[in-house]
C-alpha positions in Angstrom: 47.5 1.1 113.3 45.4 -0.3 116.1 41.9 0.7 117.1 41.7 3.7 119.4 44.9 5.3 117.9 44.8 8.7 116.2 42.9 8.8 112.9 40.4 6.0 113.8 37.1 6.2 115.6 36.5 3.9 118.6 34.1 1.1 118.3 31.5 3.0 120.4 31.3 6.8 120.4 32.3 8.5 123.6 29.2 10.4 124.8 31.3 13.0 126.6 33.3 13.6 123.5 30.1 14.0 121.4 28.6 16.4 123.9 31.8 18.5 123.8 31.8 18.6 120.0 28.1 19.7 119.9 28.6 22.3 122.6 31.6 23.9 120.9 30.2 23.7 117.3 29.8 27.1 115.7 26.5 25.9 114.1 23.2 26.1 116.1 22.3 22.5 116.8 19.2 21.1 118.7 17.0 18.1 119.1 13.2 18.3 118.8 10.2 16.0 119.0 7.1 15.7 116.7 5.4 18.5 118.5 8.3 20.9 117.9 9.4 20.9 121.6 13.2 21.4 122.0 14.9 18.7 124.2 18.5 19.6 123.7 20.4 22.5 122.1 23.9 23.7 122.1 25.2 27.2 123.2 25.0 28.6 119.7 21.3 27.6 119.5 20.7 29.0 123.0 22.0 32.4 121.8 19.4 32.4 119.0 16.6 31.7 121.6 17.9 34.4 123.9 18.1 36.9 121.1 14.5 36.1 120.3 13.4 36.5 123.9 12.7 32.8 124.3 13.7 30.3 126.9 14.8 26.7 126.6 11.3 25.5 127.1 10.2 27.2 123.8 9.1 25.2 120.8 10.8 25.6 117.4 7.6 27.0 115.9 8.0 30.1 118.2 11.4 30.9 116.6 10.2 31.3 113.0 7.3 33.3 111.5 6.5 30.7 108.8 6.2 27.7 111.1 3.0 26.5 112.8 2.2 23.1 114.3 0.7 21.7 111.0 3.7 22.8 108.9 6.2 21.5 111.4 4.6 18.1 111.4 4.6 18.1 107.6 8.3 18.8 107.7 8.9 16.0 110.2 7.0 13.6 108.0 9.2 14.4 105.0 12.4 14.4 107.1 11.6 10.9 108.3 11.9 9.6 104.7 14.9 11.8 103.7 16.6 14.7 105.3 15.6 18.1 104.0 17.0 21.7 103.9 14.9 24.8 103.7 15.0 28.5 104.4 13.1 30.1 107.3 12.7 33.7 108.4 13.2 34.3 112.2 10.4 35.9 114.0 12.5 38.6 115.5 14.7 40.7 113.2 13.7 39.0 110.0 17.0 37.2 109.7 16.9 34.3 107.2 18.3 30.9 108.3 18.9 27.6 106.5 17.4 24.8 108.4 18.6 21.2 108.0 16.3 18.6 109.5 16.9 14.9 109.9 15.0 12.1 111.6 16.5 10.0 114.4 15.6 6.7 116.0 15.8 8.0 119.6 13.0 9.5 121.7 12.3 12.2 122.8 14.6 14.0 120.5 13.2 12.4 117.3 14.8 15.0 115.0 18.0 16.9 114.9 18.1 20.5 113.7 21.0 22.5 112.3 20.6 26.3 111.8 22.9 28.4 109.6 22.5 32.0 108.8 21.9 32.4 105.1 24.2 34.5 103.0 23.0 37.3 100.7 22.9 35.0 97.7 21.1 32.1 99.3 17.7 32.7 97.5 19.3 33.2 94.2 21.4 30.1 94.5 18.4 28.1 95.7 16.3 29.2 92.8 19.2 28.4 90.4 19.5 24.9 91.9 15.7 24.4 91.6 15.8 25.5 87.9 18.7 23.2 87.1 17.1 20.1 88.7 13.8 20.5 87.0 15.2 21.3 83.6 17.4 18.3 83.8 14.3 16.2 84.4 12.7 17.7 81.3 15.8 17.1 79.2 15.9 13.5 80.3 12.4 13.0 79.0 10.6 12.6 82.3 6.8 13.0 81.9 5.4 16.5 82.3 3.5 15.8 85.5 6.6 14.3 87.0 8.6 17.4 86.2 5.9 19.7 87.6 5.6 17.6 90.8 9.3 17.9 91.3 9.1 21.7 90.7 6.2 22.1 93.3 8.0 20.0 95.9 11.2 22.0 95.6 9.3 25.3 95.9 7.5 24.0 99.0 10.8 22.9 100.5 12.3 26.4 99.9 9.2 28.1 101.3 7.2 25.7 103.6 4.7 28.4 104.4 2.9 27.8 101.0 1.4 25.2 98.8 2.2 25.0 95.1 0.1 23.8 92.2 0.3 23.6 88.4 -2.8 23.4 86.2 -3.1 22.7 82.5 -5.6 24.5 80.2 -7.0 22.5 77.3 -8.1 23.7 73.9 -11.7 24.1 75.2 -10.6 26.4 77.9 -10.9 24.0 80.8 -8.4 23.4 83.6 -6.9 20.1 84.6 -4.5 19.5 87.6 -1.0 18.6 86.5 0.9 18.8 89.9 -0.3 19.6 93.4 1.7 17.4 95.9 0.5 19.1 99.1 -3.0 20.0 97.9 -5.9 17.9 99.2 -7.1 15.5 96.4 -10.6 16.7 97.1 -9.7 20.1 95.8 -7.9 18.9 92.7 -10.7 16.5 91.8 -13.3 19.2 92.2 -11.7 21.8 89.8 -10.8 19.2 87.1 -12.6 20.2 84.0 -13.8 23.6 85.3 -13.8 26.4 82.6 -11.6 29.4 82.9 -13.4 32.7 83.1 -13.6 36.2 84.6 -14.6 34.9 88.0 -13.0 31.5 88.2 -10.8 31.8 91.3 -7.2 32.9 91.0 -6.1 30.3 88.4 -9.1 30.3 86.1 -9.2 34.1 86.1 -5.4 34.4 85.5 -5.8 32.1 82.5 -8.8 34.1 81.3 -7.1 37.5 81.7 -3.7 36.1 80.6 -2.3 38.1 83.6 -1.2 37.2 87.2 -4.0 37.4 89.8 -3.2 38.0 93.5 -6.0 37.2 95.9 -5.0 38.0 99.5 -8.3 37.0 101.0 -10.2 34.1 99.4 -13.1 34.5 101.9 -14.0 38.0 100.6 -12.6 38.3 97.1 -15.4 38.1 94.4 -13.2 36.1 92.1 -13.5 33.1 94.6 -17.3 33.5 95.0 -18.0 30.1 93.5 -15.0 28.3 94.9 -14.4 29.6 98.4 -16.6 26.9 100.0 -14.2 24.4 98.6 -11.0 26.3 99.6 -11.7 27.7 103.1 -12.4 24.3 104.9 -9.0 23.2 103.7 -7.3 26.1 105.4 -6.5 28.0 102.1 -6.7 31.7 102.8 -4.9 33.4 99.9 -3.8 32.5 96.4 -1.5 34.1 93.8 -1.7 32.5 90.3 0.3 33.3 87.1 -0.6 32.2 83.6 1.8 30.1 81.6 2.0 31.0 77.9 3.2 29.1 74.9 5.5 30.9 72.4 2.5 31.5 70.1 0.7 33.3 73.0 -1.8 30.5 73.7 -2.4 29.8 77.4 -0.8 26.5 78.4 -1.7 26.5 82.1 -1.2 28.3 85.5 1.3 28.3 88.3 -0.1 29.1 91.7 1.0 29.6 95.3 -1.6 29.1 98.1 -1.2 30.5 101.6 -2.8 29.5 104.9 -3.0 33.1 106.1 -4.3 36.3 104.4 -1.3 37.7 102.8 0.4 38.4 99.5 3.7 37.1 98.1 7.1 38.1 99.5 10.0 39.3 97.4 11.5 35.8 97.6 8.2 34.3 96.4 8.1 36.7 93.4 11.7 35.7 92.4 10.7 32.0 92.6 7.5 32.5 90.6 9.2 34.4 87.9 11.7 31.5 87.4 9.0 28.8 87.9 6.7 30.2 85.3 9.5 30.3 82.8 10.4 26.7 83.7 6.8 25.6 83.3 6.6 27.3 79.9 9.7 25.5 78.7 8.5 22.1 80.0 5.0 22.5 78.4 6.5 23.8 75.1 8.7 20.7 75.1 5.7 18.4 75.9 3.7 20.0 73.1 6.6 19.6 70.6 6.9 15.9 71.6 3.2 15.4 71.1 3.4 17.2 67.7 6.2 14.9 66.7 4.2 11.9 67.8 1.2 13.1 65.8 3.3 13.6 62.7 5.0 10.2 63.0 1.9 8.2 63.9 -1.2 10.1 62.8 -2.6 11.3 59.5 -2.6 15.2 59.5 -5.7 15.5 57.3 -8.1 13.2 59.2 -6.4 12.8 62.6 -6.6 9.0 62.2 -3.7 6.7 62.9 -1.4 6.3 59.9 0.2 3.2 58.5 3.1 3.3 61.0 0.9 3.2 64.1 -1.4 0.7 62.4 1.5 -1.7 61.9 2.5 -1.4 65.5 -1.1 -2.2 66.7 -1.4 -5.0 64.2 1.8 -6.5 65.6 0.5 -6.4 69.1 -2.9 -7.7 68.1 -1.5 -10.7 66.2 0.9 -11.5 69.1 -2.1 -11.6 71.4 -4.1 -13.7 68.9 -1.3 -16.3 68.8 -1.8 -16.9 72.6 -5.5 -16.3 73.0 -6.7 -17.6 69.6 -9.3 -14.8 69.7 -10.1 -13.8 66.1 -9.4 -10.5 64.5 -10.3 -9.0 61.2 -8.6 -6.5 58.9 -10.8 -4.5 56.6 -9.2 -2.7 53.6 -11.6 0.2 52.6 -11.0 1.9 49.2 -13.4 4.6 47.9 -14.8 4.0 44.5 -14.0 6.6 41.8 -12.7 9.1 44.3 -10.0 10.1 41.9 -12.6 11.5 39.5 -14.2 13.6 42.2 -10.9 14.8 43.5 -9.7 15.9 40.1 -13.0 17.3 38.8 -14.0 19.3 41.9 -10.5 20.1 43.2 -8.3 18.7 46.0 -9.8 21.0 48.6 -13.2 19.5 48.1 -11.6 16.0 48.0 -9.9 16.7 51.4 -13.2 17.8 52.9 -14.8 14.6 51.6 -12.1 12.5 53.2 -12.4 14.2 56.5 -16.2 13.8 56.5 -16.0 10.1 55.5 -13.3 9.5 58.1 -15.6 10.8 60.8 -18.5 8.6 59.5 -16.3 5.5 59.5 -15.1 6.2 63.0 -18.7 6.7 64.4 -20.0 3.6 66.1 -16.7 1.7 66.2 -15.7 -0.1 69.3 -12.9 1.3 71.4 -11.0 -1.9 70.7 -11.0 -1.2 66.9 -8.4 0.9 65.1 -9.3 2.9 62.0 -6.3 4.2 60.1 -5.8 6.1 56.9 -3.2 4.3 54.9 -3.3 6.2 51.6 -5.0 8.8 49.5 -8.5 7.3 49.6 -7.7 4.1 51.5 -8.5 3.2 55.0 -7.8 0.1 57.0 -9.8 -1.1 60.0 -8.3 -3.4 62.6 -11.2 -5.1 64.4 -10.2 -7.0 67.6 -12.3 -10.1 68.8 -14.1 -10.1 65.4 -15.0 -13.3 63.5 -16.2 -13.7 59.9 -19.9 -13.0 60.7 -19.1 -9.9 62.8 -16.7 -8.7 60.1 -19.4 -9.0 57.4 -21.8 -7.0 59.6 -19.1 -4.4 60.2 -18.4 -4.1 56.5 -22.1 -3.7 55.6 -22.4 -1.0 58.2 -19.4 0.9 56.8 -20.7 0.7 53.3 -24.1 2.0 54.4 -22.5 5.0 56.2 -20.3 5.8 53.2 -23.2 5.9 50.7 -25.1 8.6 52.6 -25.1 11.6 50.1 -22.7 14.5 51.0 -23.3 18.2 50.4 -20.1 19.8 49.3 -19.1 22.6 47.0 -22.8 23.5 46.4 -23.7 20.1 45.1 -24.7 16.7 46.3 -22.1 13.9 46.0 -22.8 10.2 46.2 -19.9 7.9 46.8 -19.4 4.2 47.4 -16.5 2.0 48.5 -15.1 -1.5 48.1 -13.9 -3.5 51.1 -11.5 -6.4 51.3 -11.5 -8.6 54.5 -8.9 -10.9 55.8 -9.1 -12.8 59.1 -6.4 -13.9 61.6 -5.2 -16.4 62.5 -6.9 -18.5 59.7 -5.7 -16.3 56.8 -2.5 -14.9 58.2 -0.3 -14.8 61.3 2.0 -11.9 60.4 1.3 -8.3 59.4 2.6 -8.3 55.9 0.6 -11.4 54.9 -2.6 -10.0 56.5 -2.2 -6.7 54.7 -1.5 -8.4 51.4 -4.6 -10.6 51.8 -6.8 -7.7 52.5 -5.5 -6.0 49.3 -6.2 -9.2 47.3 -9.7 -9.3 48.7 -10.2 -5.7 47.9 -9.4 -6.3 44.2 -11.9 -9.1 44.2 -14.6 -6.8 45.6 -13.8 -4.2 42.9 -13.9 -6.9 40.2 -17.3 -7.9 41.5 -18.8 -4.5 40.6 -17.6 -2.3 43.4 -19.7 -1.0 46.3 -19.4 -4.4 48.0 -17.2 -6.4 50.3 -15.2 -9.6 49.7 -13.4 -12.1 52.0 -9.9 -13.2 51.2 -9.7 -16.7 49.7 -6.5 -18.6 48.8 -7.5 -18.7 45.2 -7.4 -14.9 45.2 -3.7 -15.1 45.7 -3.3 -16.8 42.3 -5.4 -14.2 40.7 -3.3 -11.4 42.3 -0.1 -13.0 41.0 -1.6 -13.2 37.5 -2.6 -9.5 37.7 1.0 -8.7 38.7 2.4 -10.7 35.8 -0.1 -9.1 33.4 0.9 -5.6 34.5 4.5 -6.4 34.2 3.9 -7.7 30.6 2.0 -4.4 29.8 4.9 -2.4 31.1 7.4 -4.4 28.9 5.2 -4.0 25.8 5.0 -0.2 26.3 8.7 0.1 27.0 9.7 -2.1 24.0 6.9 -0.6 21.8 5.7 -4.1 21.1 2.0 -3.4 21.5 0.1 -4.7 18.5 -2.5 -2.3 17.0 -5.5 -3.6 15.2 -7.7 -1.5 12.9 -11.4 -2.0 12.1 -12.9 -0.2 9.1 -15.8 2.2 9.4 -17.8 2.1 6.1 -20.1 4.8 4.7 -22.8 2.7 3.1 -24.4 5.5 1.2 -21.2 6.7 -0.4 -19.7 3.2 -0.6 -16.4 4.3 0.8 -14.1 3.8 3.7 -14.8 6.6 6.3 -12.0 5.7 8.7 -10.4 3.2 11.0 -10.9 2.6 14.7 -7.6 1.8 16.4 -7.7 -1.1 18.9 -4.6 -2.0 21.0 -3.6 -5.6 21.7 -1.1 -6.9 24.2 0.6 -10.2 23.3 3.1 -11.6 25.8 5.4 -14.5 25.0 4.7 -16.2 28.3 1.1 -15.2 29.0 -0.2 -15.1 25.5 -2.9 -12.6 24.5 -4.0 -10.2 27.3 -7.4 -8.9 26.4 -8.1 -5.1 26.5 -10.8 -5.8 29.2 -7.9 -6.9 31.4 -5.0 -4.6 30.6 -6.9 -1.3 30.2 -8.3 -1.5 33.8 -4.8 -2.5 34.9 -3.3 0.5 33.2 -5.9 2.8 34.9 -5.3 1.4 38.4 -1.5 1.6 38.0 -1.4 5.1 36.5 -0.1 3.9 33.1 -3.2 4.8 31.1 -2.0 8.1 29.8 1.3 6.6 28.7 -0.6 3.8 27.1 -2.9 6.1 25.2 0.0 8.2 24.0 1.9 5.1 22.8 -1.2 3.9 20.8 -1.8 7.4 19.4 1.8 7.8 18.2 1.9 4.3 16.6 -1.4 4.9 14.9 -0.3 8.2 13.4 3.0 6.8 12.2 1.1 3.9 10.6 -1.4 6.3 8.9 1.5 8.2 7.3 3.1 4.9 6.2 -0.1 3.8 4.5 -0.5 7.0 2.6 3.1 6.8 1.4 2.1 3.4 0.1 -0.7 5.0 -1.8 -3.5 3.7 0.4 -6.0 6.6 0.9 -7.0 6.1 4.5 -9.2 9.0 5.5 -8.6 9.1 9.2 -8.0 7.0 12.3 -10.0 7.0 15.6 -8.1 6.5 18.9 -9.5 6.2 22.4 -8.5 8.6 25.1 -9.2 8.2 28.8 -10.8 10.8 31.0 -7.4 11.2 32.8 -5.8 12.2 29.5 -8.0 15.3 29.4 -6.8 16.4 32.8 -3.2 16.6 31.6 -2.3 20.3 31.0 -0.1 19.5 27.9 -2.5 17.2 26.1 -3.3 19.5 23.2 0.4 20.4 22.7 1.4 16.7 22.7 -1.2 15.7 20.1 -0.4 18.7 17.9 3.3 17.8 18.0 2.6 14.2 17.0 0.5 15.4 14.1 3.2 17.8 12.9 5.9 15.1 13.1 3.9 12.9 10.7 2.8 15.8 8.5 -0.8 15.2 9.3 -3.7 17.6 10.1 -6.4 17.5 12.8 -8.9 16.2 10.2 -6.9 13.0 10.0 -7.7 12.2 13.7 -10.8 11.4 15.7 -10.6 11.0 19.5 -13.1 8.7 21.1 -14.2 9.5 24.7 -16.7 8.1 27.1 -19.8 9.8 28.5 -18.2 9.6 32.0 -15.8 12.4 30.9 -18.7 14.6 30.0 -20.3 14.1 33.4 -17.1 14.8 35.3 -15.9 17.6 33.1 -15.1 21.1 34.3 -14.2 24.3 32.6 -10.6 23.2 32.0 -11.7 20.0 30.2 -14.2 22.0 28.1 -11.4 24.4 27.1 -9.2 21.4 26.1 -12.0 20.1 23.9 -12.5 23.4 22.2 -8.8 23.7 21.5 -8.8 20.2 19.9 -11.8 21.1 17.8 -9.9 24.2 16.7 -7.2 22.0 15.3 -9.8 20.2 13.2 -9.8 17.0 15.5 -13.2 15.3 15.8 -14.5 14.1 19.2 -16.6 11.0 19.3 -18.7 9.7 22.2 -18.0 5.9 22.4 -20.8 3.5 23.5 -23.3 6.3 23.6 -26.5 5.4 25.5 -24.9 3.0 28.0 -23.9 5.7 30.5 -25.7 8.8 31.8 -26.8 10.3 28.5 -28.1 13.9 28.5 -29.1 16.3 25.8 -27.3 19.1 27.7 -23.9 17.3 27.1 -24.5 17.3 23.4 -25.4 21.0 23.5 -22.5 22.1 25.6 -19.6 20.0 24.4 -18.0 20.2 20.9 -18.6 16.5 19.9 -18.9 15.6 16.3 -19.9 11.9 16.4 -22.0 9.4 18.4 -21.3 5.6 18.4 -24.2 3.3 19.0 -23.0 0.6 21.4 -22.8 -3.0 20.0 -25.1 -4.2 22.8 -28.0 -2.4 21.1 -27.1 -3.9 17.7 -26.7 -7.5 18.9 -30.4 -8.2 19.4 -31.8 -5.5 17.2 -33.5 -8.1 15.0 -35.5 -9.7 17.8 -35.7 -7.1 20.6 -38.0 -4.1 20.0 -36.4 -2.2 22.8 -33.0 -2.3 21.2 -34.5 -1.1 17.9 -36.2 1.7 19.7 -33.0 2.8 21.5 -31.0 2.5 18.3 -33.5 4.6 16.4 -33.5 7.2 19.2 -29.7 7.6 19.1 -29.7 7.9 15.3 -32.5 10.5 15.4 -30.8 12.4 18.2 -27.5 12.6 16.3 -29.3 13.8 13.2 -31.1 16.5 15.3 -27.8 17.8 16.6 -26.0 17.5 13.2 -23.7 14.7 14.5 -22.3 11.7 12.7 -23.6 8.3 14.0 -21.6 5.1 13.8 -23.3 1.8 14.5 -20.8 -0.7 16.1 -21.0 -4.5 16.0 -23.0 -4.9 12.8 -22.4 -8.6 11.9 -25.2 -9.7 9.6 -27.0 -8.4 6.5 -30.3 -8.2 8.5 -28.6 -6.0 11.1 -27.2 -3.8 8.3 -30.5 -3.3 6.7 -32.3 -2.5 9.9 -29.6 0.0 11.0 -29.4 1.8 7.6 -33.2 1.7 7.4 -33.2 3.7 10.6 -31.0 6.3 9.0 -27.5 5.3 10.1 -25.0 5.5 7.3 -21.6 4.8 9.1 -21.2 1.1 9.9 -18.5 -0.8 11.8 -18.5 -4.5 12.4 -17.7 -8.0 11.2 -20.2 -7.8 8.4 -17.6 -5.8 6.5 -14.4 -6.6 8.3 -12.9 -7.7 11.6 -10.1 -5.8 13.3 -6.9 -6.4 11.5 -3.2 -5.8 12.0 -1.6 -3.2 9.7 -0.2 -5.7 7.2 -3.6 -7.6 7.2 -5.4 -4.3 6.5 -3.1 -3.5 3.6 -3.9 -6.8 2.1 -7.6 -6.3 2.7 -7.5 -3.0 0.9 -6.0 -4.6 -2.1 -8.5 -7.4 -2.0 -12.1 -7.4 -0.6 -11.8 -3.9 0.7 -10.5 -2.4 -2.5 -14.1 -1.4 -3.4 -14.3 1.0 -0.5 -11.2 3.1 -1.6 -11.5 6.0 -4.1 -10.8 4.7 -7.6 
């Protein structure tokens, strides 16, 4: 088919043909300029003008009640960018028309207009379209302010006689603009951060009352007394605002319509607002849920600090930046000292309060470039950007000083300290896992140095950490295989020349690592949570051995076994010990449990009740290393202890140091005053024996009589040198 034949348009439009098409079109068509003056219109449009009593020289603004010169120019500006469609009410008769407006390149008719009478469902369909478009944006994850901007623009398109705004209300009851596409920025900036209240304009009052507020005259209404000087110069004459509520009833924000004339909302406006407030509530509820999910995923719920996930992300970013800039960064691993004891003795609620308080202290004074995260129960990690070794040391010292400030909680003053491990990048590590591992190694070094201090990572620490890991694995194997070796050291009553009992001492011998001293494996057991299992294993083995000796005819009076403070916090401790005694056919008198002074300091009513139940079984409680901790007469009066053990450090120099003699004499005299047995540990020479017994101590333990021995060695000793101490 050639050009010009039926079905194809000619290369150039025929102006006569176009004019005929326009004149015979059933739609009202016209052209207008920026001022709204009509330059051409077809017969259908002429009928509308005639019906309204207007001539062809009339402006488009005379045809519709909601159009003035400013609004028309605003519509033209938007139509130049993209065509628009809106509804307008005709001045005469109130008939509603849909106006389509598009920009053209030709002057003077810079815009083409098309008018179509609206059907009875036009408003409903328009509102449904608005709702669908905005909710689709919400569902697609568009930011809240983008969704609210879209909502306001669509409302203003449907009703160009008004301005639309959405405000948010924060937890402190202050408003913040979220969307106001046609509002002067001066107005939005001025109200940002203003509090809601009983006389806070339409929006602030609606949020305060939690009810819609209609102000038909801003100039005279008392609700606008403090804000009308801001609104009136901008041509704002009336405002209707509705509160937006979350599902839980909390005020989320406000949705408002502003008018340039003194008036109230039309029926169409009310339909729109009802829908828009619902849309806003859904969008804000969705935003709050997303924020809550973000907080749960990336923030610690107790302290509000970033959690390990967010910290890793920021560490990745910081290390990437460091690789290019070579700017230093430091990671500080902060672990509270002895927090477990406070948490368990005073309760988890108090422990949580302490963590919240300390988190606030640690955060105070930190640079905005730093990230403080809570990575575990009582563990925090600080990422310090642009921080070298000297700055990291200063930072650590400041953190320790803030932590040590006494805390008033649960009616008592608590003092706490922390240990800090520091690793630097890029010199110590270039990836997250290595950096975190190095801080943990440095932290262990700080704790081994006495706690309440800081330590930098050193390569040698890695070897130490690997050894600790191997030793812990060896301990786990020994417990699982029941290959722990128990040693027994006799306690001798000198006055009665008899064996008074045996102290049980655990030893861990590994085929590869050799002997692992108690000073190493006991702290490892405490740190790893194995201590209760270790104590139970030792107790069971000792009672089994005691029964075996007695069956062999060896009259061993009793064994003394150490228990940790954590054992006494186990609710079934008494039942487990009683079951072990019954299994071996033993009584409570056959067992002494050695505890530390620390348990007495930390104890609560539950621990005291446990001690009383143990005493009721006939089990004796002995305070080990008495005098080296926080000794107090009130402890001896309150707790059902039967024995004190003088620490070997007092006995070691008792021959030459008058202070040690005085301390030893005081402990012995104190025990006698309270009717307690006193055992002197570490007696190695005849001179020490004579001094201690001369001070009134009868029970002696030490190398002067016998070293700790394995079970077979002890049996041989009791048939040889130790035979004299057994009943004949």
